[in-house]
C-alpha positions as CSV (number, residue, x, y, z in Angstrom):
1,X,0.1,-25.6,-110.0
2,X,3.5,-26.5,-108.4
3,X,3.5,-29.0,-105.5
4,X,4.8,-26.4,-103.0
5,X,1.8,-24.1,-103.6
6,X,-0.2,-23.3,-100.5
7,X,-3.2,-24.6,-102.4
8,X,-1.7,-28.0,-103.1
9,X,-3.7,-30.8,-101.4
10,X,-1.7,-32.6,-98.7
11,X,-1.3,-36.4,-99.2
12,X,-3.9,-38.5,-97.5
13,X,-3.0,-39.9,-94.1
14,X,-1.7,-43.4,-93.8
15,X,-3.7,-45.9,-91.7
16,X,-1.0,-47.8,-89.9
17,X,-0.2,-50.4,-87.2
18,X,2.7,-52.4,-85.8
19,X,2.2,-56.2,-86.2
20,X,3.6,-59.7,-86.2
21,X,3.2,-61.3,-89.6
22,X,3.1,-65.1,-89.8
23,X,5.2,-67.2,-92.2
24,X,3.2,-69.0,-94.9
25,X,2.8,-72.4,-93.0
26,X,1.5,-70.6,-89.9
27,X,-0.9,-68.4,-92.0
28,X,-2.1,-71.6,-93.7
29,X,-2.9,-73.3,-90.4
30,X,-4.6,-70.2,-89.0
31,X,-6.7,-69.9,-92.2
32,X,-7.8,-73.5,-91.8
33,X,-8.8,-72.9,-88.2
34,X,-10.7,-69.9,-89.5
35,X,-12.6,-72.3,-91.8
36,X,-13.5,-74.5,-88.9
37,X,-14.8,-71.5,-87.0
38,X,-16.7,-70.2,-90.0
39,X,-18.5,-73.6,-90.2
40,X,-19.7,-73.0,-86.6
41,X,-20.7,-69.4,-86.6
42,X,-20.6,-68.0,-90.1
43,X,-19.4,-64.4,-90.6
44,X,-16.7,-62.9,-92.9
45,X,-13.5,-64.9,-93.0
46,X,-10.2,-63.1,-93.1
47,X,-8.1,-63.8,-96.2
48,X,-5.0,-65.8,-95.5
49,X,-2.8,-62.9,-96.7
50,X,-4.3,-60.6,-94.1
51,X,-3.8,-62.8,-91.0
52,X,-1.6,-61.1,-88.4
53,X,-1.3,-60.1,-84.8
54,X,-1.6,-56.4,-84.1
55,X,1.0,-55.2,-81.5
56,X,0.0,-51.5,-81.6
57,X,-2.7,-49.9,-83.7
58,X,-1.9,-46.3,-84.5
59,X,-4.7,-45.4,-87.0
60,X,-4.6,-42.5,-89.4
61,X,-1.3,-40.7,-89.4
62,X,-0.2,-37.7,-91.5
63,X,2.5,-38.7,-94.1
64,X,5.1,-36.4,-92.5
65,X,4.7,-38.4,-89.1
66,X,5.7,-41.7,-90.7
67,X,9.4,-41.0,-90.1
68,X,8.7,-40.7,-86.4
69,X,7.0,-44.1,-86.5
70,X,9.9,-45.6,-88.3
71,X,12.2,-44.2,-85.6
72,X,10.1,-45.9,-83.0
73,X,10.6,-49.2,-84.7
74,X,14.3,-48.6,-85.0
75,X,14.5,-48.0,-81.2
76,X,12.6,-51.1,-80.2
77,X,14.8,-54.1,-79.6
78,X,13.3,-57.6,-79.1
79,X,14.3,-61.2,-78.8
80,X,13.0,-64.0,-81.1
81,X,10.4,-66.3,-79.4
82,X,7.9,-69.0,-80.2
83,X,4.2,-68.2,-79.7
84,X,1.9,-71.2,-79.3
85,X,-1.6,-70.3,-80.5
86,X,-3.8,-72.8,-78.7
87,X,-7.1,-71.0,-78.1
88,X,-10.1,-70.4,-80.3
89,X,-12.7,-68.0,-79.0
90,X,-15.0,-65.1,-79.8
91,X,-15.8,-61.7,-78.5
92,X,-19.6,-61.1,-78.5
93,X,-19.3,-57.3,-78.2
94,X,-17.6,-56.9,-81.6
95,X,-18.5,-60.3,-83.2
96,X,-14.9,-61.3,-83.8
97,X,-13.6,-64.9,-83.7
98,X,-9.9,-65.2,-82.9
99,X,-7.0,-67.5,-82.3
100,X,-4.9,-66.7,-79.3
101,X,-2.5,-68.2,-76.7
102,X,-3.2,-69.4,-73.2
103,X,0.1,-67.9,-72.2
104,X,1.7,-64.7,-73.5
105,X,5.4,-65.3,-73.9
106,X,7.4,-62.8,-71.8
107,X,9.3,-61.6,-75.0
108,X,6.0,-60.7,-76.6
109,X,4.8,-58.8,-73.6
110,X,8.2,-57.0,-73.5
111,X,8.0,-56.1,-77.2
112,X,4.5,-54.6,-76.8
113,X,5.6,-52.7,-73.7
114,X,8.6,-51.2,-75.4
115,X,6.6,-50.3,-78.5
116,X,3.9,-48.6,-76.4
117,X,6.6,-46.7,-74.4
118,X,8.3,-45.5,-77.5
119,X,5.0,-44.5,-79.2
120,X,3.9,-42.5,-76.1
121,X,7.3,-40.8,-75.9
122,X,7.0,-39.8,-79.6
123,X,3.5,-38.4,-79.0
124,X,1.4,-41.2,-80.5
125,X,-1.7,-42.5,-78.7
126,X,-1.3,-45.9,-77.1
127,X,-3.9,-48.5,-76.1
128,X,-4.8,-48.3,-72.4
129,X,-6.3,-51.7,-72.1
130,X,-4.2,-54.8,-71.4
131,X,-2.7,-56.3,-74.5
132,X,-4.8,-59.3,-75.6
133,X,-2.7,-61.2,-78.1
134,X,-4.9,-62.6,-80.9
135,X,-5.2,-63.2,-84.6
136,X,-8.7,-62.3,-86.0
137,X,-10.1,-65.1,-88.0
138,X,-13.7,-64.0,-88.6
139,X,-15.5,-60.7,-88.4
140,X,-19.3,-60.3,-88.1
141,X,-19.7,-63.8,-86.6
142,X,-23.4,-64.7,-86.4
143,X,-23.0,-66.8,-83.3
144,X,-20.9,-66.7,-80.2
145,X,-18.1,-69.2,-80.2
146,X,-17.4,-70.6,-76.8
147,X,-13.7,-70.7,-76.0
148,X,-11.9,-73.9,-76.6
149,X,-8.4,-75.3,-76.7
150,X,-7.1,-76.3,-80.1
151,X,-4.0,-78.1,-81.3
152,X,-1.2,-75.5,-80.9
153,X,0.0,-73.6,-83.9
154,X,3.7,-72.9,-83.2
155,X,4.6,-69.5,-84.6
156,X,8.3,-68.6,-84.5
157,X,8.5,-64.8,-84.2
158,X,11.7,-63.4,-85.6
159,X,10.5,-59.9,-86.5
160,X,7.8,-57.3,-86.6
161,X,6.5,-54.7,-89.1
162,X,4.9,-51.3,-89.5
163,X,2.0,-51.9,-91.8
164,X,-0.3,-49.7,-93.8
165,X,-3.9,-50.7,-94.2
166,X,-5.4,-49.8,-97.6
167,X,-9.2,-50.0,-97.7
168,X,-10.7,-51.5,-100.9
169,X,-14.1,-52.8,-101.9
170,X,-13.0,-56.4,-101.2
171,X,-11.7,-55.5,-97.8
172,X,-8.4,-54.3,-96.2
173,X,-5.1,-54.9,-97.9
174,X,-1.9,-54.6,-95.9
175,X,1.4,-53.3,-97.2
176,X,4.6,-53.4,-95.1
177,X,6.2,-49.9,-94.7
178,X,9.2,-51.4,-92.9
179,X,10.1,-54.7,-91.2
180,X,12.5,-55.2,-88.3
181,X,14.3,-58.4,-87.4
182,X,14.6,-59.4,-83.8
183,X,17.6,-61.0,-82.1
184,X,17.9,-64.8,-81.9
185,X,16.7,-65.3,-78.3
186,X,15.1,-68.5,-77.3
187,X,12.2,-67.0,-75.4
188,X,8.9,-68.8,-75.3
């Protein structure tokens, strides 16, 4: 049957999100911190290649709507900045252990605000809760990890990406759909 047939099955939706992706040295340090957390509260460690900071989770999107998401990314300008991940904590309600920052750099807050504004204008749902910048290190933690300060992991952010999440038996695998560079600002 030809692809244009009314009986042709539409392509499956893409499960997508905008994210910051760490360079290899940052991912290595985050993964090591995940190992320390795992020793304290068990759970399922995130693989080093999956560590990221979600800026805006979109969810399942029809393939024909991906162009609109790419246009959102094209319209969002941002300045480069350094993010100091200096907190280790857990959320009891969803049994996640994460690394985060005591201070959210203004350029990060601005990037998330612009993304959400453009997403809403394009008709995509946006998170209504305040942005909580974090990198998930463990899922299904078996104990609550009290928040503590850790040696800062300095993450130089010079871009963001639209990622697709592919579900497999061994967990999620992430594939970049498009990446955007940010300007060389000095924000912290």
